[in-house]
MARLOMI-178497 format. One line per 5 residues: number of its first residue (from 1); their letters; for each residue x, y, z of N, C-alpha, C, CB. Coordinates in steps of 0.1 Angstrom, whole numbers, plus 5000, padded with zeros to 4 digits. Atoms other than C-alpha are relative to their C-alpha. Glycine has a CB too. Example, Ala and Ser with C-alpha at 12.3 -4.5 7.8 and 13.67 -1.06 7.14 Angstrom:
1) AS) 5009,4988,5000,5123,4955,5078,5009,5012,5000,4990,5000,5012 ~ 4991,4989,5000,5137,4989,5071,4992,5011,5008,5004,5005,4986 .
END
This chain:
1) MKYIS) 4989,4992,4994,0476,3530,0518,5005,5010,4990,5012,4990,5004 ~ 4995,4989,5009,0488,3563,0504,5010,5009,5008,4989,5008,4994 ~ 4990,4991,4994,0517,3587,0511,4995,5014,4998,5014,4998,4994 ~ 5005,4986,5000,0508,3623,0519,5011,5009,5004,4988,5002,5009 ~ 4989,4990,4997,0533,3652,0517,4992,5013,5003,5010,5001,4989 .
6) DTTLI) 5008,4988,4996,0514,3679,0536,5008,5006,5012,4985,4996,5004 ~ 4991,4994,4989,0539,3701,0556,4992,5005,5011,5008,5011,4994 ~ 5008,4994,4989,0511,3719,0575,4994,4989,5009,4988,5008,4994 ~ 5005,5011,4992,0495,3686,0586,5011,4993,5009,4993,4990,4991 ~ 4988,5006,4992,0529,3672,0596,5003,5008,5012,5012,4998,4990 .
11) QNYIK) 4996,4991,4989,0537,3703,0616,4989,4999,5011,5001,5014,4995 ~ 5010,5000,4990,0503,3701,0633,5001,4987,5009,4986,5000,4993 ~ 4998,5012,4993,0509,3665,0643,5012,5001,5010,5002,4987,4991 ~ 4988,4998,4992,0544,3673,0656,4997,5009,5012,5012,5006,4991 ~ 5004,4991,4989,0530,3702,0677,4991,4993,5009,4994,5012,4994 .
16) KYKLD) 5010,5006,4991,0500,3682,0690,5007,4990,5009,4990,4993,4991 ~ 4994,5011,4991,0522,3653,0703,5014,5004,5004,5000,4987,4992 ~ 4987,4995,4996,0553,3674,0709,5012,4991,4996,5000,5002,5015 ~ 4990,5010,5005,0574,3651,0688,5014,5007,4998,4996,4995,4987 ~ 4987,4993,5000,0601,3678,0686,5009,4996,5012,4999,5015,4999 .
21) KWFNK) 4993,5004,4988,0611,3666,0721,5007,4986,4998,4991,5000,5012 ~ 4994,5013,5003,0620,3632,0706,5014,5001,4994,4991,4992,4992 ~ 4988,4999,5008,0648,3646,0686,5007,5013,5002,4997,4999,4985 ~ 4993,4987,4999,0676,3672,0688,4998,5008,4987,5015,4997,5002 ~ 5001,4993,5013,0673,3681,0651,4990,4993,4991,5014,5001,4993 .
26) LEPND) 5011,5005,5009,0640,3672,0635,4995,5010,4990,4989,4995,5009 ~ 5005,4991,5011,0630,3687,0602,4987,4994,4994,5011,5002,4989 ~ 5012,5005,5005,0595,3684,0588,5002,4991,4987,4990,5011,4996 ~ 4998,5008,5012,0609,3670,0555,5006,4987,5003,5008,5008,4990 ~ 4995,5013,4996,0624,3641,0575,4988,4990,5000,5007,5001,5013 .
31) MKIIR) 5012,5009,4998,0588,3628,0578,4990,5001,4988,4993,5005,5013 ~ 5011,4999,5009,0559,3620,0556,4988,4993,5007,5003,4993,4986 ~ 5012,5006,4994,0523,3609,0564,4997,4987,4992,4988,5009,5001 ~ 5005,5012,5006,0513,3573,0556,4986,4998,5005,5009,4987,5002 ~ 5014,5002,4996,0475,3569,0556,4995,4986,4996,4991,5011,4993 .
36) FNRGE) 5004,5014,5002,0461,3534,0560,4984,5000,5001,5006,4991,5011 ~ 5014,5002,5000,0425,3524,0552,4996,4989,5010,4995,4997,4986 ~ 5005,5010,4991,0404,3502,0574,5003,4986,4994,4985,5001,5002 ~ 4997,5013,5004,0416,3466,0572,5014,4998,4994,4991,4996,4989 ~ 4986,5001,5005,0451,3475,0559,5009,4998,5012,5004,5013,4992 .
41) YLARS) 4990,5003,4990,0482,3464,0578,5011,5011,5001,5007,4987,4997 ~ 4989,4990,4998,0505,3490,0593,5013,4992,5002,4998,5008,5013 ~ 4988,5009,4998,0529,3461,0601,4995,4986,4999,5008,5003,5013 ~ 5004,5014,5001,0529,3424,0593,5011,4992,5007,4999,4996,4985 ~ 4990,5008,4993,0545,3397,0614,5009,4993,4990,4992,4989,5008 .
46) GEPLD) 4990,5006,5009,0577,3384,0598,5005,5008,4989,4994,4988,4994 ~ 4995,4991,5010,0581,3413,0575,5007,5012,5006,4988,5005,4991 ~ 4992,4988,4995,0607,3441,0580,4992,5013,4998,5014,5001,4994 ~ 5006,4987,5001,0595,3477,0585,5009,5009,4991,4996,5006,5013 ~ 4993,4990,5008,0605,3503,0559,5001,5013,5008,4994,5002,4987 .
51) HFMFF) 5001,4987,4993,0596,3531,0583,4999,4998,5015,4988,5008,4994 ~ 5003,4998,4986,0597,3541,0619,4988,5009,5001,5013,5006,5008 ~ 5013,4993,5001,0562,3553,0626,4995,5005,5013,4990,4992,4993 ~ 5008,4995,4989,0544,3575,0651,4985,4999,4996,5004,5015,5003 ~ 5015,5003,5003,0507,3564,0652,4993,5012,5006,4995,4987,5007 .
56) VRGRA) 5005,4987,4995,0489,3598,0654,4985,5002,4997,5007,5011,4993 ~ 5015,4998,5002,0453,3592,0642,4994,4986,4997,4997,5010,4989 ~ 5007,5012,5003,0429,3563,0642,5000,4990,5011,5005,4994,4988 ~ 4999,5011,4991,0427,3530,0659,5004,4987,4993,4986,4998,5008 ~ 4995,5012,5006,0444,3497,0653,5000,4989,5010,5014,5001,4993 .
61) KIYTV) 4999,5011,4991,0444,3462,0668,5014,4993,4997,4989,4990,4999 ~ 4987,5006,5001,0477,3444,0675,4998,4985,5005,5010,5007,5009 ~ 5001,5014,4996,0478,3406,0675,5012,4992,4994,4987,4994,4995 ~ 4989,5009,5005,0503,3378,0670,4994,4987,4995,5010,4998,5012 ~ 5004,5013,5006,0501,3345,0651,5009,4990,5006,5000,5001,4985 .
66) MENGK) 4992,5011,4994,0513,3314,0669,5004,4990,4989,4992,4993,5011 ~ 4995,5010,5009,0531,3285,0653,4989,4991,4995,5011,4992,5007 ~ 5011,5009,5004,0499,3265,0652,4990,5008,4991,4993,4995,5012 ~ 5009,4992,5009,0483,3293,0630,4990,5008,5007,4994,4991,4991 ~ 5010,4992,4993,0461,3307,0657,5005,5014,5003,4996,4992,5013 .
71) SYLLS) 4997,4986,4997,0459,3344,0663,4997,5003,5015,4993,5010,4991 ~ 5002,4997,4986,0461,3360,0698,5000,5016,5001,5010,4993,5009 ~ 5001,4985,4998,0450,3396,0706,5009,5005,5011,4985,5004,5003 ~ 4991,4994,4990,0476,3417,0723,4995,5013,5006,5014,5003,4994 ~ 5005,4987,4995,0461,3452,0725,4994,5008,4988,5012,5008,5006 .
76) FYEPM) 5004,4991,5010,0446,3481,0707,5009,5013,5000,4985,5004,5002 ~ 4992,4988,5000,0465,3512,0696,4990,5012,4997,5010,4999,4989 ~ 5005,4986,5002,0452,3548,0699,5011,5009,5001,4988,5003,5010 ~ 4989,4990,5000,0473,3579,0694,5003,5004,5015,4996,5013,4993 ~ 4989,5001,5010,0500,3583,0703,5008,4988,5004,5009,5013,5001 .
81) QVIGD) 4992,5012,4998,0520,3551,0699,5011,5000,4990,4991,4988,4998 ~ 4989,5001,5009,0552,3541,0682,5001,4986,4994,5014,5003,5008 ~ 4998,5012,5008,0557,3514,0656,5014,4999,4994,4989,4998,4989 ~ 4986,5001,5005,0592,3502,0649,5011,5002,5009,5001,5009,4988 ~ 4989,4997,4990,0611,3510,0681,5007,4987,5003,4994,5006,5012 .
86) VELMN) 4994,5013,4997,0617,3473,0689,5010,4996,4989,4990,4989,5003 ~ 4992,5004,5011,0629,3466,0654,5012,5009,4998,4991,5000,4987 ~ 4989,4991,5002,0651,3497,0652,5011,4997,5010,4995,5014,5001 ~ 4990,5002,4989,0669,3490,0685,5006,4986,4999,4994,5002,5013 ~ 4994,5014,5001,0674,3453,0677,5007,4999,4986,4988,4990,5001 .
91) DPKMG) 4994,5001,5013,0679,3451,0639,4989,5005,4990,5004,4985,4996 ~ 5010,4994,5009,0660,3473,0613,4996,4990,4989,5005,5012,4994 ~ 5004,5010,5011,0660,3443,0589,4993,4988,5005,5013,4995,4993 ~ 5007,5012,4994,0644,3419,0613,4985,5002,4997,5002,4999,5015 ~ 5015,5000,5002,0607,3410,0608,4993,5004,5012,4995,4987,4994 .
96) CNCHV) 5008,4997,4989,0580,3423,0630,4995,4988,5007,4988,5009,4996 ~ 5005,5012,4993,0567,3400,0657,4985,5000,5002,5007,4999,5014 ~ 5014,4999,4999,0531,3410,0654,4994,5007,4988,4996,5007,5013 ~ 5008,4992,5011,0504,3423,0630,4994,5012,5007,4989,4991,4994 ~ 5007,4988,4995,0491,3458,0634,4990,5004,4988,5010,5012,5002 .
101) EALIE) 5010,4999,5010,0458,3462,0615,4991,5012,5003,4992,4987,4999 ~ 5009,4988,4998,0438,3494,0610,4986,4996,5002,5002,5010,4988 ~ 5014,5002,4998,0403,3493,0624,4991,5011,4993,4997,5000,5015 ~ 5005,4989,5007,0395,3527,0609,5011,5007,4992,4992,5010,5010 ~ 4989,4993,5007,0414,3552,0587,5010,5005,5010,4994,5011,4992 .
106) CDCLA) 4989,4996,4991,0448,3558,0604,5010,5008,4993,5006,4987,5006 ~ 4988,4992,5004,0476,3583,0600,5012,4996,5008,4997,5015,5000 ~ 4987,5002,4993,0512,3576,0608,5010,5010,4995,5006,4986,4999 ~ 4989,4993,5004,0541,3600,0607,5012,4991,4999,5004,5012,5010 ~ 4990,5011,5003,0568,3579,0591,5014,5006,4996,4995,4992,4988 .
111) IPMEL) 4986,4996,5003,0606,3583,0589,5007,4987,4995,5008,5006,5013 ~ 4993,5012,5005,0626,3559,0567,5009,4994,5010,5007,5003,4987 ~ 4991,5007,4991,0645,3533,0587,5014,5004,4998,4998,4985,5000 ~ 4986,4996,5003,0677,3542,0569,5003,5013,5005,5002,5000,4984 ~ 4998,4987,4995,0673,3578,0579,5001,5000,5015,4989,5010,4996 .
116) MVDKF) 5000,5001,4986,0666,3568,0615,5014,4995,5004,4990,4989,5005 ~ 4987,5005,4996,0699,3548,0616,5011,5011,4997,5003,4987,4992 ~ 4989,4990,5004,0720,3575,0598,4999,5013,5008,4998,5003,4985 ~ 5001,4987,4994,0706,3606,0615,4997,5000,5015,4989,5008,4992 ~ 5005,4998,4986,0690,3598,0648,5004,4989,5009,4985,4999,4999 .
121) FEDTS) 4997,5012,4991,0704,3565,0661,5010,5004,5011,5007,4989,4992 ~ 4991,4995,4989,0730,3584,0682,4995,5013,5006,5014,5001,4995 ~ 5007,4988,4994,0706,3613,0691,4996,4996,5014,4988,5004,4991 ~ 5003,5003,4986,0705,3613,0729,4986,5003,5004,5010,5008,5009 ~ 5014,4997,4997,0671,3629,0730,4991,4988,4995,4995,5013,4994 .
126) FLRAV) 5008,5011,5006,0657,3601,0707,5002,4988,5008,5004,4998,4986 ~ 4997,5012,4993,0674,3573,0726,4993,5000,5014,5015,4998,5002 ~ 5007,4999,4987,0660,3586,0759,4985,4998,4998,5003,5014,5006 ~ 5014,5002,5002,0625,3588,0745,4996,4986,4996,4995,5010,4989 ~ 5003,5013,5005,0626,3555,0727,5002,4990,5012,5008,4996,4988 .
131) GKSLA) 4998,5009,4989,0639,3539,0759,4988,5000,5009,5012,5005,5008 ~ 5012,4999,4992,0609,3552,0778,4988,4993,4993,4996,5014,5003 ~ 5011,5006,5007,0585,3540,0751,5001,4985,5001,5000,5004,4985 ~ 4998,5014,4999,0600,3505,0752,4996,4995,5014,5014,4996,4997 ~ 5004,5003,4986,0596,3505,0790,4985,4999,5002,5006,5010,5010 .
136) IKTYQ) 5015,4999,5000,0559,3515,0786,4994,4988,4993,4995,5013,4994 ~ 5006,5012,5007,0553,3487,0761,5002,4988,5007,5007,4999,4986 ~ 4998,5012,4992,0569,3461,0783,4990,4999,5011,5015,5001,5006 ~ 5010,5000,4990,0546,3471,0811,4986,4997,4995,5000,5014,5007 ~ 5014,5002,5006,0515,3472,0789,4999,4985,4996,4999,5008,4987 .
141) ESMAS) 5001,5014,5004,0523,3437,0775,5000,4991,5012,5012,4996,4991 ~ 5000,5008,4988,0529,3424,0810,4985,5000,5006,5009,5005,5011 ~ 5014,4999,4995,0494,3437,0820,4991,4992,4991,4996,5014,5001 ~ 5009,5007,5010,0478,3423,0788,5001,4985,5002,5004,5004,4986 ~ 4999,5015,4999,0492,3388,0794,4992,4995,5012,5015,4997,5002 .
146) SVNLL) 5007,5004,4989,0473,3388,0827,4985,4999,4998,5003,5009,5012 ~ 5014,4998,5002,0439,3395,0812,4993,4986,4999,4997,5007,4987 ~ 5007,5013,5002,0430,3359,0802,4999,4992,5014,5008,4991,4990 ~ 5001,5007,4987,0438,3347,0838,4991,5007,5009,5014,5000,5006 ~ 5008,4992,4990,0420,3375,0856,4986,5003,4996,5007,5014,5002 .
151) YTLES) 5013,4996,5005,0389,3381,0835,4993,4989,4993,5000,5012,4992 ~ 5008,5010,5006,0361,3359,0823,4999,5003,4985,4986,4999,5006 ~ 5003,4998,5014,0353,3354,0786,4989,5011,4998,4997,4987,4992 ~ 5010,4990,5001,0322,3375,0791,5005,5014,5000,4989,4998,5012 ~ 4994,4986,4999,0342,3405,0802,5009,5003,4988,5009,5001,5012 .
156) RLAAY) 4991,4998,5012,0368,3400,0774,4993,5002,4987,5010,4988,4999 ~ 5007,4999,5012,0343,3395,0747,4992,5014,4999,4990,4989,4999 ~ 5007,4988,5000,0322,3425,0758,5009,5012,4997,4993,5002,5013 ~ 4990,4990,5002,0353,3447,0760,5005,5000,4985,5012,4998,5009 ~ 4996,5001,5014,0364,3435,0725,4990,5005,4991,5003,4985,4997 .
161) ILALA) 5010,4995,5009,0331,3442,0709,4999,5015,5001,4986,4994,5003 ~ 5000,4985,4998,0330,3477,0725,5012,5007,4993,4999,5003,5015 ~ 4988,4994,5006,0365,3484,0713,4999,5000,4985,5013,4992,5004 ~ 5001,5001,5015,0357,3473,0677,4989,5010,4996,4996,4987,4996 ~ 5011,4991,5003,0325,3495,0678,5005,5014,4998,4989,4999,5010 .
166) IDKSE) 4995,4986,5001,0345,3527,0683,4990,5010,5000,5009,5001,4987 ~ 5011,4989,4998,0316,3548,0696,4989,4998,4990,5006,5013,4999 ~ 5011,5003,5009,0292,3532,0671,4992,4988,5006,5004,4998,4985 ~ 5007,5011,4995,0265,3506,0677,5002,4987,4992,4985,5004,5000 ~ 4998,5012,5009,0274,3483,0648,5014,4997,4998,4993,5002,4987 .
171) VILDE) 4987,5005,5003,0305,3462,0644,5000,4992,4987,5006,4992,5012 ~ 4998,5007,5012,0314,3451,0609,5012,4991,5001,5001,5009,4987 ~ 4990,5010,4998,0334,3419,0612,5009,4997,4988,4995,4987,5006 ~ 4991,5004,5011,0365,3414,0591,5005,4985,5002,5012,5009,5000 ~ 4995,5014,4998,0373,3380,0608,4988,4992,5003,5009,5000,5012 .
176) SYSDM) 5010,5010,4997,0352,3349,0613,4999,4999,5016,5003,4987,4994 ~ 5002,5002,4985,0338,3340,0648,5011,4990,5005,4986,4995,5003 ~ 4989,5009,4996,0364,3312,0648,5013,5008,5002,5002,4989,4989 ~ 4988,4991,4998,0392,3338,0643,4998,5008,5013,5002,5009,4988 ~ 5002,4992,4988,0376,3359,0670,5003,4992,5013,4986,5006,5001 .
181) ADLLG) 4998,5009,4989,0377,3329,0694,5015,4999,5002,4994,4987,4998 ~ 4985,5001,4998,0415,3325,0687,5005,5013,5006,5006,4998,4986 ~ 4995,4987,4995,0421,3362,0693,4998,5002,5015,4994,5012,4992 ~ 5004,4999,4985,0404,3360,0727,5005,4989,5008,4985,5002,5001 ~ 4994,5011,4993,0422,3328,0736,4990,4990,5006,5008,5006,5012 .
186) TSYRH) 5011,5009,4996,0391,3306,0738,4996,4991,4988,4988,5007,5006 ~ 5004,5009,5011,0374,3279,0718,4988,5006,4993,4996,4986,5006 ~ 5012,4995,5007,0347,3286,0692,4988,4996,5007,5000,4994,4985 ~ 5012,5004,4993,0322,3266,0712,4997,5009,5012,5001,4985,5005 ~ 5002,4991,4989,0328,3287,0743,4996,5014,4996,5013,5000,5009 .
191) LARVM) 5004,4987,5006,0326,3319,0723,4986,5000,4996,5009,5004,4989 ~ 5014,5001,5005,0293,3308,0707,4991,5000,5012,4998,4988,4992 ~ 5009,5000,4989,0278,3301,0741,4998,5014,5006,5005,4990,5011 ~ 5001,4987,4994,0287,3335,0755,4993,5010,4991,5014,5005,5003 ~ 5006,4991,5010,0277,3353,0723,4985,4998,5000,5006,4997,4986 .
196) NKFVE) 5014,5003,5000,0243,3335,0723,4993,5005,5013,4997,4985,4998 ~ 5006,4994,4987,0238,3345,0760,4998,5015,4999,5010,4996,5011 ~ 5002,4986,5002,0244,3381,0750,4988,5003,4992,5013,5006,4993 ~ 5012,4999,5009,0217,3377,0723,4988,4998,5008,5001,4991,4988 ~ 5011,5003,4992,0193,3361,0747,4997,5011,5010,5002,4987,5007 .
201) DGLIS) 5002,4989,4990,0198,3389,0773,4997,5013,4993,5013,5001,5008 ~ 5003,4988,5007,0191,3415,0746,5011,5010,5000,4988,5006,5007 ~ 4988,4991,5001,0226,3430,0747,5004,5003,4986,5011,4994,5008 ~ 4995,4999,5014,0234,3424,0710,4991,4992,4991,5014,4995,4999 ~ 5005,5009,5010,0220,3410,0678,5012,4997,4991,4988,5006,4992 .
206) KSKKS) 4988,5003,5008,0244,3393,0654,4996,4993,4987,5010,4991,5008 ~ 5001,5007,5013,0247,3381,0618,5014,4994,4997,4995,5009,4989 ~ 4987,5006,5004,0276,3363,0600,5011,5010,5000,4999,4993,4987 ~ 4990,4990,5003,0294,3396,0593,4999,5012,5009,5000,5004,4986 ~ 5001,4987,4992,0282,3421,0619,4994,4996,5014,4991,5010,4993 .
211) ILILD) 5006,5000,4987,0272,3426,0655,4994,5013,5003,5011,4996,5011 ~ 5007,4988,4997,0247,3452,0666,4998,5001,5015,4986,5001,4993 ~ 5001,4999,4985,0250,3465,0702,4986,5007,5003,5011,5009,5005 ~ 5014,4995,4997,0214,3469,0715,5000,5007,5014,4990,4988,5000 ~ 5000,4995,4986,0222,3477,0752,5015,5004,5003,4995,4989,5010 .
216) QDGMQ) 4986,4995,4997,0254,3498,0755,5003,4999,5015,5001,5014,4995 ~ 4997,5000,4985,0251,3501,0793,5002,4986,5005,4988,5006,5007 ~ 4999,5014,4996,0246,3463,0797,5014,4995,4996,4989,4992,4994 ~ 4987,5004,5004,0277,3457,0776,5011,5006,5008,5002,5003,4985 ~ 4990,4994,4992,0296,3482,0796,5001,4994,5014,4997,5015,5002 .
221) DHAGE) 5000,5007,4987,0285,3464,0828,5009,4987,4999,4986,4997,5004 ~ 4992,5012,5001,0300,3432,0815,5015,5003,4998,4995,4992,4988 ~ 4986,4997,5003,0332,3448,0803,5006,5010,5010,5001,5006,4986 ~ 4995,4989,4992,0335,3475,0830,5013,4998,5008,4989,5004,5009 ~ 4988,5003,4992,0360,3458,0852,5012,4999,4992,4998,4987,5008 .
226) LILFR) 4989,5002,5009,0382,3449,0823,5004,5014,4994,4997,4991,4989 ~ 4997,4986,5006,0380,3485,0808,5007,5008,5011,4987,5007,4996 ~ 4994,4993,4989,0388,3499,0843,5015,4995,5002,4992,4998,5013 ~ 4986,5006,4999,0418,3475,0845,5009,5005,4990,4999,4984,4999 ~ 4992,4995,5010,0431,3486,0812,5003,5014,5001,4994,4997,4986 .
231) EQNRF) 4998,4985,4999,0426,3523,0819,5010,5002,5011,4987,5007,5003 ~ 4991,4998,4988,0444,3520,0853,5014,4996,4996,4995,4993,5012 ~ 4987,5005,5003,0473,3502,0837,5005,5004,4986,5000,4985,5001 ~ 4996,4996,5013,0476,3520,0804,5007,5013,5000,4987,5001,4990 ~ 4992,4988,5002,0503,3545,0798,4999,5005,4986,5015,4998,5004 .
236) SLSDL) 5000,4994,5013,0500,3568,0768,5014,5005,4997,4990,5011,4998 ~ 4987,4995,5004,0532,3576,0749,4999,5015,4999,5005,4994,4987 ~ 5001,4986,4999,0519,3611,0750,5007,5005,5013,4985,5005,5000 ~ 4993,4997,4988,0534,3610,0785,5014,5004,4997,5000,4988,5010 ~ 4986,4996,5003,0567,3614,0768,5002,5014,4997,5005,4991,4988 .
241) TNLPD) 4999,4985,5001,0559,3650,0762,5005,5006,5012,4986,5006,4996 ~ 4995,4995,4988,0570,3654,0797,5015,4999,5001,4995,4993,5012 ~ 4985,5000,5001,0606,3649,0786,5005,5014,5001,5005,4993,4987 ~ 4995,4986,4999,0628,3679,0794,5003,5005,4986,5013,5000,5008 ~ 4997,4993,5013,0634,3704,0766,5014,4996,4995,4998,5015,5001 .
246) NE) 4987,5002,5006,0662,3697,0742,5009,5012,5002,5000,4996,4986 ~ 4991,4989,4998,0693,3718,0748,5007,5003,4987,5010,4997,5011 .
END
């Protein structure tokens, strides 16, 4: 993780995602860029956030850890998303309720939580935008909670592997297959059966630390329904650029 003070890049991100519509009085020096490397955490469950962040580049996975120690996959983040809205509106000192882990290099536009409270907490434009973002997140989480009931492990696993591949054919695994089973809400034995079936069908090859996609179309066929479901029920926070202009 590193901090970047690049006014031009900050302005480009603000313009690209029309973040000026989020605030009545936003200045570039209110923000800085935090760059996260693959495998680093943008947020950790139980730890307070120092910054309110706009996720503007990269891809991350969001998962929660249950009381029994098992992890459960919630969703993936692509630009543009917000990190810290729940914590800000509830209590900036409260710990996060999930992990946000970078899958590739990610950029976030970050505003210190103290500044958010002092400068923007009564900003009507911001409150309107963050209200809509929270509504979108509530809807997304409601849809995500239905996935395990509506779709087979074959579909969920294929979609998960394709999401991790990020337009590449090889997935380098940071977690064990046991951890992957937890994330997908299944047993290790069931995951192993489905994974071996994918290998037998020539869809993938696998090792302890990587999965190679051999048949992209075949994997898409298995995941297609789930990908379609997610696309039909996925709102982008870029929709917030439709907010009316600030007066």
